[in-house]
Z-matrix of the N, CA and C atoms (Angstrom, degrees):
N
C 1 1.475
C 2 1.480 1 107.09
N 3 1.410 2 116.16 1 133.66
C 4 1.369 3 121.23 2 177.79
C 5 1.544 4 111.37 3 -85.47
N 6 1.353 5 115.76 4 131.93
C 7 1.404 6 121.66 5 175.69
C 8 1.527 7 111.23 6 -79.53
N 9 1.238 8 119.06 7 127.17
C 10 1.466 9 122.76 8 -179.49
C 11 1.558 10 109.50 9 -91.51
N 12 1.262 11 113.86 10 136.41
C 13 1.500 12 119.26 11 179.99
C 14 1.529 13 104.53 12 -81.55
N 15 1.382 14 113.54 13 142.77
C 16 1.413 15 119.69 14 170.87
C 17 1.456 16 108.93 15 -105.37
N 18 1.245 17 119.32 16 94.03
C 19 1.464 18 128.17 17 179.95
C 20 1.526 19 111.61 18 -81.83
N 21 1.319 20 118.28 19 153.92
C 22 1.431 21 121.02 20 172.87
C 23 1.556 22 112.19 21 -52.65
N 24 1.335 23 112.99 22 -43.60
C 25 1.467 24 117.49 23 -179.73
C 26 1.534 25 110.24 24 -60.72
N 27 1.218 26 120.46 25 -41.21
C 28 1.432 27 123.20 26 -176.58
C 29 1.470 28 112.19 27 -69.08
N 30 1.344 29 114.72 28 -38.13
C 31 1.445 30 122.63 29 178.53
C 32 1.467 31 109.62 30 -67.29
N 33 1.307 32 122.88 31 -46.58
C 34 1.475 33 124.60 32 -177.41
C 35 1.604 34 110.82 33 -70.11
N 36 1.387 35 114.34 34 -29.15
C 37 1.495 36 113.95 35 175.53
C 38 1.492 37 111.11 36 -69.58
N 39 1.391 38 113.82 37 -44.38
C 40 1.474 39 116.58 38 177.24
C 41 1.465 40 114.40 39 -61.60
N 42 1.357 41 118.15 40 -39.48
C 43 1.467 42 124.35 41 179.59
C 44 1.502 43 105.76 42 -57.53
N 45 1.246 44 119.44 43 -52.15
C 46 1.463 45 124.21 44 177.84
C 47 1.495 46 114.04 45 -58.71
N 48 1.320 47 120.29 46 -47.70
C 49 1.312 48 123.41 47 175.14
C 50 1.520 49 119.08 48 -54.14
N 51 1.356 50 108.77 49 -44.49
C 52 1.602 51 119.22 50 175.72
C 53 1.558 52 111.81 51 -65.55
N 54 1.439 53 114.01 52 -18.69
C 55 1.477 54 114.41 53 -169.41
C 56 1.490 55 107.93 54 -97.85
N 57 1.329 56 119.20 55 -4.89
C 58 1.524 57 124.72 56 -172.95
C 59 1.487 58 111.21 57 -117.96
N 60 1.335 59 118.76 58 147.06
C 61 1.458 60 125.19 59 170.52
C 62 1.525 61 108.25 60 -108.38
N 63 1.375 62 118.12 61 4.37
C 64 1.528 63 119.44 62 -168.98
C 65 1.478 64 114.59 63 -82.65
N 66 1.267 65 122.34 64 3.10
C 67 1.466 66 122.83 65 -176.20
C 68 1.576 67 110.66 66 48.08
N 69 1.341 68 119.79 67 70.17
C 70 1.454 69 121.38 68 -171.18
C 71 1.547 70 110.93 69 -78.91
N 72 1.347 71 112.19 70 161.37
C 73 1.516 72 122.95 71 173.39
C 74 1.575 73 103.68 72 -84.85
N 75 1.223 74 116.91 73 166.39
C 76 1.501 75 123.00 74 176.08
C 77 1.550 76 106.13 75 -58.95
N 78 1.333 77 117.08 76 -35.85
C 79 1.492 78 119.30 77 -177.62
C 80 1.428 79 111.84 78 -67.72
N 81 1.372 80 114.27 79 -41.87
C 82 1.458 81 119.76 80 172.99
C 83 1.567 82 117.03 81 -60.50
N 84 1.302 83 111.45 82 -42.75
C 85 1.589 84 116.07 83 178.35
C 86 1.399 85 102.49 84 -66.98
N 87 1.434 86 128.62 85 -44.58
C 88 1.378 87 123.40 86 -179.70
C 89 1.487 88 117.13 87 -59.16
N 90 1.318 89 115.25 88 -38.95
C 91 1.524 90 122.38 89 176.69
C 92 1.598 91 109.87 90 -61.76
N 93 1.278 92 122.75 91 -38.00
C 94 1.429 93 129.90 92 178.26
C 95 1.534 94 112.87 93 -74.00
N 96 1.335 95 115.41 94 -54.52
C 97 1.505 96 117.31 95 179.39
C 98 1.478 97 114.55 96 -69.21
N 99 1.394 98 120.58 97 -24.23
C 100 1.392 99 118.61 98 177.86
C 101 1.551 100 112.70 99 -69.69
N 102 1.294 101 115.98 100 -16.49
C 103 1.467 102 119.74 101 179.89
C 104 1.539 103 108.60 102 -63.78
N 105 1.395 104 113.18 103 -33.09
C 106 1.498 105 122.04 104 179.14
C 107 1.430 106 112.63 105 -95.97
N 108 1.333 107 116.40 106 -32.31
C 109 1.487 108 123.60 107 179.76
C 110 1.463 109 111.55 108 -126.49
N 111 1.382 110 113.84 109 80.22
C 112 1.556 111 118.08 110 -164.60
C 113 1.584 112 105.41 111 -68.40
N 114 1.323 113 125.33 112 -18.07
C 115 1.501 114 122.13 113 177.65
C 116 1.531 115 111.46 114 -85.39
N 117 1.324 116 121.02 115 -9.04
C 118 1.534 117 113.85 116 -175.69
C 119 1.498 118 110.48 117 -71.63
N 120 1.413 119 109.06 118 139.16
C 121 1.503 120 112.74 119 -174.27
C 122 1.547 121 108.30 120 -94.89
N 123 1.157 122 111.61 121 168.09
C 124 1.616 123 122.53 122 178.96
C 125 1.621 124 104.82 123 -59.25
N 126 1.397 125 110.42 124 -46.91
C 127 1.443 126 113.08 125 -171.37
C 128 1.595 127 111.51 126 -66.32
N 129 1.279 128 113.58 127 -31.27
C 130 1.478 129 119.28 128 174.60
C 131 1.644 130 111.90 129 -64.36
N 132 1.263 131 110.08 130 -42.25
C 133 1.550 132 114.83 131 172.24
C 134 1.523 133 114.09 132 -61.82
N 135 1.343 134 111.42 133 -46.94
C 136 1.502 135 113.15 134 173.14
C 137 1.553 136 115.21 135 -56.88
N 138 1.236 137 118.38 136 -45.98
C 139 1.418 138 126.17 137 -175.63
C 140 1.592 139 106.06 138 -60.33
N 141 1.333 140 110.49 139 -52.41
C 142 1.444 141 115.96 140 -174.66
C 143 1.610 142 112.78 141 -65.28
N 144 1.365 143 114.70 142 -40.57
C 145 1.458 144 119.37 143 177.99
C 146 1.607 145 107.48 144 -62.52
N 147 1.322 146 120.66 145 -41.75
C 148 1.380 147 123.25 146 -176.57
C 149 1.542 148 111.74 147 -67.41
N 150 1.364 149 114.56 148 -39.08
C 151 1.455 150 122.98 149 171.29
C 152 1.574 151 113.56 150 -56.62
N 153 1.319 152 114.15 151 -47.58
C 154 1.386 153 119.46 152 -177.81
C 155 1.578 154 109.08 153 -70.36
N 156 1.290 155 121.26 154 -32.50
C 157 1.494 156 121.16 155 169.66
C 158 1.489 157 111.21 156 -62.54
N 159 1.270 158 117.52 157 -45.52
C 160 1.511 159 120.76 158 -178.35
C 161 1.504 160 110.18 159 -63.39
N 162 1.380 161 115.12 160 -35.71
C 163 1.443 162 121.92 161 -178.53
C 164 1.588 163 110.64 162 -83.45
N 165 1.340 164 115.04 163 0.65
C 166 1.462 165 121.77 164 174.94
C 167 1.651 166 112.95 165 69.63
N 168 1.358 167 110.95 166 16.94
C 169 1.516 168 120.84 167 175.54
C 170 1.562 169 110.24 168 -74.51
N 171 1.421 170 116.68 169 -29.71
C 172 1.434 171 120.43 170 -177.20
C 173 1.580 172 105.54 171 -137.04
N 174 1.347 173 114.15 172 161.88
C 175 1.427 174 125.06 173 169.90
C 176 1.387 175 107.50 174 -98.86
N 177 1.447 176 117.71 175 146.15
C 178 1.393 177 119.61 176 173.05
C 179 1.514 178 106.13 177 -119.38
N 180 1.269 179 117.11 178 126.24
C 181 1.510 180 128.56 179 -178.77
C 182 1.498 181 109.16 180 -110.98
N 183 1.301 182 116.33 181 123.95
C 184 1.463 183 125.83 182 175.34
C 185 1.497 184 114.09 183 -96.70
N 186 1.319 185 121.15 184 113.58
C 187 1.442 186 128.91 185 171.67
C 188 1.515 187 109.32 186 -109.39
N 189 1.248 188 122.08 187 94.51
C 190 1.435 189 120.73 188 177.12
C 191 1.503 190 110.72 189 69.09
N 192 1.286 191 119.28 190 -115.90
C 193 1.358 192 118.94 191 -173.33
C 194 1.669 193 106.01 192 -110.15
N 195 1.339 194 112.69 193 15.86
C 196 1.521 195 116.12 194 -178.04
C 197 1.484 196 109.95 195 -124.27
N 198 1.430 197 114.12 196 135.69
C 199 1.416 198 120.72 197 177.87
C 200 1.557 199 108.11 198 -99.89
N 201 1.379 200 119.57 199 133.61
C 202 1.307 201 123.44 200 170.87
C 203 1.574 202 110.58 201 -117.23
N 204 1.292 203 117.33 202 158.28
C 205 1.431 204 123.20 203 -175.39
C 206 1.488 205 114.74 204 -122.68
N 207 1.337 206 117.74 205 145.44
C 208 1.446 207 121.46 206 -174.67
C 209 1.644 208 108.26 207 -138.26
N 210 1.236 209 109.12 208 125.16
C 211 1.524 210 116.95 209 -176.78
C 212 1.507 211 110.22 210 -81.63
N 213 1.369 212 118.59 211 -7.93
C 214 1.421 213 119.82 212 179.18
C 215 1.527 214 107.15 213 -92.91
N 216 1.235 215 113.43 214 98.30
C 217 1.524 216 121.88 215 -179.86
C 218 1.525 217 113.73 216 -83.58
N 219 1.386 218 117.59 217 1.49
C 220 1.458 219 116.34 218 -179.40
C 221 1.607 220 104.07 219 -71.81
N 222 1.269 221 109.47 220 161.80
C 223 1.464 222 117.26 221 -176.48
C 224 1.586 223 108.70 222 -71.21
N 225 1.358 224 116.65 223 119.05
C 226 1.363 225 129.31 224 175.89
C 227 1.524 226 116.25 225 -161.36
N 228 1.266 227 118.22 226 172.95
C 229 1.452 228 125.94 227 -176.50
C 230 1.589 229 105.23 228 -113.90
N 231 1.375 230 110.77 229 -179.42
C 232 1.569 231 117.73 230 -173.01
C 233 1.458 232 103.75 231 -135.83
N 234 1.339 233 110.52 232 154.88
C 235 1.530 234 118.31 233 162.77
C 236 1.405 235 105.15 234 -131.96
N 237 1.391 236 108.01 235 138.58
C 238 1.675 237 119.37 236 -173.56
C 239 1.467 238 104.80 237 -118.46
N 240 1.413 239 115.94 238 121.75
C 241 1.451 240 118.73 239 172.00
C 242 1.455 241 113.53 240 -82.27
N 243 1.302 242 118.51 241 121.48
C 244 1.415 243 125.44 242 -178.93
C 245 1.600 244 114.02 243 -64.84
N 246 1.279 245 110.19 244 -23.44
C 247 1.599 246 118.27 245 -177.70
C 248 1.458 247 110.79 246 -81.98
N 249 1.410 248 114.18 247 -64.25
C 250 1.544 249 116.26 248 -171.33
C 251 1.555 250 106.14 249 -98.01
N 252 1.282 251 122.37 250 -2.10
C 253 1.476 252 128.47 251 179.55
C 254 1.499 253 111.68 252 61.74
N 255 1.235 254 119.59 253 18.07
C 256 1.540 255 122.32 254 174.10
C 257 1.544 256 107.62 255 -67.36
N 258 1.330 257 115.86 256 153.93
C 259 1.421 258 122.69 257 172.13
C 260 1.506 259 108.94 258 -118.46
N 261 1.426 260 110.03 259 141.59
C 262 1.610 261 112.49 260 -177.91
C 263 1.528 262 98.61 261 -123.30
N 264 1.363 263 110.39 262 155.55
C 265 1.448 264 120.71 263 170.67
C 266 1.562 265 105.82 264 -87.90
N 267 1.349 266 116.44 265 141.26
C 268 1.391 267 122.47 266 174.15
C 269 1.562 268 110.05 267 -124.36
N 270 1.272 269 114.00 268 109.90
C 271 1.435 270 123.31 269 174.61
C 272 1.515 271 117.32 270 -102.34
N 273 1.330 272 115.16 271 91.30
C 274 1.492 273 115.34 272 -171.26
C 275 1.507 274 105.78 273 -149.30
N 276 1.390 275 112.36 274 109.45
C 277 1.487 276 119.57 275 -177.04
C 278 1.506 277 112.27 276 -69.89
N 279 1.251 278 118.70 277 -24.49
C 280 1.512 279 125.32 278 175.10
C 281 1.557 280 112.08 279 -61.19
N 282 1.159 281 121.82 280 -33.23
C 283 1.453 282 128.38 281 169.99
C 284 1.517 283 112.22 282 -63.41
N 285 1.290 284 111.42 283 -52.21
C 286 1.490 285 113.54 284 -178.14
C 287 1.584 286 112.71 285 -72.42
N 288 1.301 287 114.86 286 -33.94
C 289 1.477 288 119.86 287 177.77
C 290 1.552 289 107.20 288 -62.31
N 291 1.312 290 117.46 289 -42.11
C 292 1.500 291 119.47 290 -172.98
C 293 1.556 292 106.96 291 -64.73
N 294 1.304 293 116.21 292 -49.17
C 295 1.482 294 119.05 293 -179.64
C 296 1.556 295 110.61 294 -63.63
N 297 1.227 296 121.02 295 -41.24
C 298 1.473 297 123.70 296 179.99
C 299 1.565 298 109.11 297 -62.45
N 300 1.311 299 119.80 298 -35.71
C 301 1.432 300 126.37 299 -178.80
C 302 1.521 301 114.89 300 -85.23
N 303 1.377 302 116.88 301 -24.29
C 304 1.483 303 117.52 302 -167.22
C 305 1.565 304 110.17 303 -120.65
N 306 1.288 305 121.22 304 -14.70
C 307 1.487 306 121.54 305 -177.31
C 308 1.431 307 110.86 306 -105.55
N 309 1.355 308 116.72 307 128.48
C 310 1.502 309 124.23 308 171.88
C 311 1.509 310 107.82 309 -124.87
N 312 1.173 311 120.35 310 137.69
C 313 1.468 312 121.80 311 169.77
C 314 1.500 313 112.04 312 -123.71
N 315 1.349 314 117.77 313 120.86
C 316 1.471 315 121.91 314 -176.49
C 317 1.500 316 110.21 315 -49.51
N 318 1.362 317 116.96 316 140.96
C 319 1.432 318 127.14 317 174.29
C 320 1.657 319 111.94 318 54.61
N 321 1.329 320 109.93 319 29.22
C 322 1.534 321 111.27 320 179.29
C 323 1.543 322 110.45 321 -149.03
N 324 1.387 323 112.41 322 134.01
C 325 1.444 324 114.78 323 175.90
C 326 1.437 325 111.64 324 -107.13
N 327 1.366 326 113.62 325 116.06
C 328 1.449 327 121.06 326 177.19
C 329 1.532 328 114.65 327 -68.34
N 330 1.280 329 117.95 328 120.78
C 331 1.515 330 118.09 329 -175.92
C 332 1.576 331 108.99 330 -106.66
N 333 1.349 332 113.11 331 -31.74
C 334 1.453 333 119.39 332 178.50
C 335 1.544 334 115.14 333 -148.25
N 336 1.226 335 122.63 334 150.54
C 337 1.408 336 126.98 335 -173.60
C 338 1.570 337 104.06 336 -126.22
N 339 1.263 338 118.31 337 122.02
C 340 1.515 339 121.73 338 163.21
C 341 1.516 340 112.30 339 -119.77
N 342 1.266 341 118.79 340 113.09
C 343 1.450 342 124.17 341 -170.40
C 344 1.673 343 102.76 342 -100.36
N 345 1.237 344 116.74 343 146.88
C 346 1.379 345 123.84 344 172.16
C 347 1.622 346 108.81 345 -128.94
N 348 1.428 347 110.53 346 111.05
C 349 1.464 348 116.38 347 175.91
C 350 1.423 349 113.08 348 -84.80
N 351 1.349 350 119.16 349 132.78
C 352 1.435 351 121.78 350 176.72
C 353 1.569 352 109.98 351 -113.61
N 354 1.448 353 113.93 352 132.38
C 355 1.361 354 115.47 353 -177.63
C 356 1.560 355 106.48 354 178.64
N 357 1.238 356 118.65 355 -147.63
C 358 1.521 357 124.71 356 179.39
C 359 1.512 358 112.96 357 -120.01
N 360 1.236 359 115.83 358 130.70
C 361 1.416 360 120.94 359 176.98
C 362 1.535 361 109.91 360 -66.72
N 363 1.413 362 118.78 361 162.10
C 364 1.347 363 121.27 362 179.48
C 365 1.635 364 117.18 363 -50.14
N 366 1.274 365 111.24 364 -42.66
C 367 1.503 366 116.58 365 -176.97
C 368 1.553 367 105.94 366 -69.04
N 369 1.294 368 121.91 367 -45.34
C 370 1.465 369 119.75 368 -174.99
C 371 1.565 370 110.40 369 -73.93
N 372 1.333 371 120.86 370 -28.70
C 373 1.463 372 130.47 371 173.93
C 374 1.453 373 103.78 372 -59.13
N 375 1.322 374 124.10 373 -55.87
C 376 1.395 375 130.54 374 -177.70
C 377 1.510 376 111.34 375 -56.02
N 378 1.311 377 115.07 376 -46.90
C 379 1.461 378 120.91 377 -177.07
C 380 1.543 379 107.74 378 -66.51
N 381 1.337 380 116.38 379 -45.46
C 382 1.498 381 121.00 380 -178.68
C 383 1.625 382 107.94 381 -67.52
N 384 1.313 383 117.72 382 -36.49
C 385 1.539 384 114.27 383 -177.64
C 386 1.590 385 106.56 384 -70.55
N 387 1.256 386 116.36 385 -40.72
C 388 1.503 387 117.04 386 176.53
C 389 1.523 388 113.13 387 -61.00
N 390 1.373 389 115.23 388 -42.29
C 391 1.478 390 118.96 389 179.00
C 392 1.490 391 111.38 390 -62.54
N 393 1.330 392 120.13 391 -42.72
C 394 1.373 393 128.96 392 -179.71
C 395 1.569 394 111.76 393 -69.75
N 396 1.366 395 110.28 394 -40.32
C 397 1.452 396 116.61 395 177.39
C 398 1.571 397 110.37 396 -58.45
N 399 1.405 398 111.71 397 -48.91
C 400 1.502 399 116.09 398 -174.68
C 401 1.499 400 109.17 399 -68.38
N 402 1.347 401 119.83 400 -32.69
C 403 1.397 402 120.41 401 178.47
C 404 1.567 403 110.51 402 -68.96
N 405 1.328 404 117.82 403 -38.78
C 406 1.472 405 117.45 404 173.98
C 407 1.476 406 113.51 405 -63.21
N 408 1.297 407 115.62 406 -45.06
C 409 1.572 408 119.09 407 177.98
C 410 1.433 409 109.55 408 -63.16
N 411 1.320 410 121.39 409 -40.43
C 412 1.545 411 124.39 410 175.97
C 413 1.473 412 111.38 411 -50.16
N 414 1.394 413 111.40 412 -56.81
C 415 1.423 414 121.20 413 -175.74
C 416 1.555 415 112.25 414 -64.56
N 417 1.323 416 113.63 415 -37.21
C 418 1.397 417 121.09 416 179.87
C 419 1.552 418 113.83 417 -62.47
N 420 1.468 419 111.97 418 -41.21
C 421 1.463 420 119.35 419 -177.45
C 422 1.508 421 113.26 420 -76.30
N 423 1.283 422 116.41 421 -9.98
C 424 1.477 423 116.38 422 -174.37
C 425 1.505 424 113.54 423 -67.13
């Protein structure tokens, strides 16, 4: 069994990850942690985040070409806003139960399901609805 070193960098990264619900990128983690550790490099942040993912201390979520990290490793799903790119945690056992009861894949045993919902959050939907509403009214009034 390999003994893992607990470096100051790793401790500060994990402290930040546990303090946020924002699912930050490595760059965002670097920006925050470097406030306390100005000499920390982005490569050190990446290396530590990847180690924490391998050790199952963090979840890694890939959205397109961008990786986000989540310190909540409990079983849950996510929702991704296509407008503001914010990520929300979704804790709903009904979703999991539905898939466990209704989805079968030949020659494959499903042990865990992580679903990512893509759409628009309430704030972006309201902004888009108002923008579309104004456009419709503008065209209608011409």
